[in-house]
C-alpha positions in Angstrom: 43.5 55.4 21.7 42.0 58.8 22.3 38.4 59.1 23.5 36.2 59.3 20.4 32.9 58.6 22.2 31.9 62.3 22.0 31.4 61.8 18.3 28.6 59.2 18.8 25.0 60.3 19.0 22.0 58.2 19.9 18.2 58.3 19.7 15.6 56.6 21.8 14.7 53.0 20.8 10.9 52.9 20.2 10.8 49.2 20.9 13.0 48.5 24.0 11.0 45.5 25.0 11.5 43.7 21.7 14.7 41.8 20.9 15.3 42.8 17.2 18.7 42.8 15.4 20.2 46.0 14.1 23.2 45.6 11.7 25.3 48.4 10.2 28.1 47.7 7.8 30.9 50.1 6.8 32.7 48.8 3.7 35.4 51.5 3.5 37.0 51.5 6.9 40.6 52.8 7.0 43.3 53.1 9.6 47.1 53.0 9.7 49.4 50.1 10.6 51.3 51.2 13.7 54.4 49.2 12.6 54.7 50.2 8.9 52.7 53.4 8.7 50.9 51.8 5.7 47.1 52.2 5.3 44.9 49.4 6.4 41.5 48.8 4.8 38.6 46.8 6.1 34.9 46.2 6.4 33.4 46.8 9.8 30.1 45.2 10.7 28.3 46.2 13.9 25.3 44.1 15.0 23.4 44.7 18.2 20.1 44.3 20.1 19.3 47.7 21.5 18.1 48.4 25.0 17.0 52.0 25.4 19.1 53.7 22.7 20.1 53.2 19.1 23.1 54.7 17.3 22.5 57.7 14.9 24.1 56.7 11.5 25.8 60.0 10.5 27.6 60.1 13.9 28.6 56.5 13.5 30.0 57.3 10.0 32.0 60.2 11.4 33.2 58.1 14.3 34.5 55.4 12.0 36.2 57.9 9.7 38.0 59.3 12.8 40.3 56.2 12.7 41.6 57.2 9.2 45.0 58.5 10.5 45.3 56.4 13.6 48.2 54.0 13.9 46.3 51.1 15.5 46.3 47.3 15.4 43.2 45.5 14.1 42.5 44.0 17.6 42.6 47.5 19.2 40.3 48.9 16.5 37.6 46.3 17.0 37.7 46.1 20.8 37.9 49.9 21.0 34.8 50.3 18.8 32.9 47.7 20.9 33.9 49.4 24.1 32.9 52.8 22.9 29.5 51.7 21.5 28.7 49.6 24.6 29.5 52.6 26.8 27.2 54.9 24.8 24.3 52.5 24.0 24.3 50.0 26.8 22.9 47.3 24.4 21.5 44.0 25.4 24.0 42.4 23.1 26.6 43.6 20.5 29.1 42.2 18.1 31.7 44.2 16.2 33.4 42.4 13.3 36.3 43.6 11.2 37.4 41.9 8.0 40.6 43.4 6.9 42.1 43.2 3.4 45.1 41.0 2.6 48.5 42.4 3.8 51.6 40.3 3.2 49.5 37.4 2.1 47.5 37.3 5.4 43.8 37.9 5.6 42.6 39.0 9.1 39.2 38.9 10.7 38.6 40.1 14.3 35.3 39.7 16.2 34.5 41.0 19.6 31.2 40.4 21.5 29.5 42.0 24.5 26.9 40.1 26.4 24.9 37.0 25.6 22.6 37.1 22.5 19.0 36.8 23.6 17.0 34.0 22.0 
């Protein structure tokens, strides 16, 4: 997977000492199946507890759209997104969840987590 982190922009978290949950949901995620070349569709949910930085939403949208023509497995998508966001944000905790539409009668959900969620 090519490095897409340069698409991600951040801003300073005004409340770094407070553990509050931020959740972003992209209902129209698309990529391509690397085996068949057919389009894959899914919903990506990113939840995190910020440390010093938060993600800027327009850059997140463009980042997620950059997968549109990539031949990539679901597991690589979700773990790659998590790795990129953790690298840029350095959150206290983060979860990336992908719910992908039915293909061949199989419904797939992939969840990847960074860190331990604070109480």
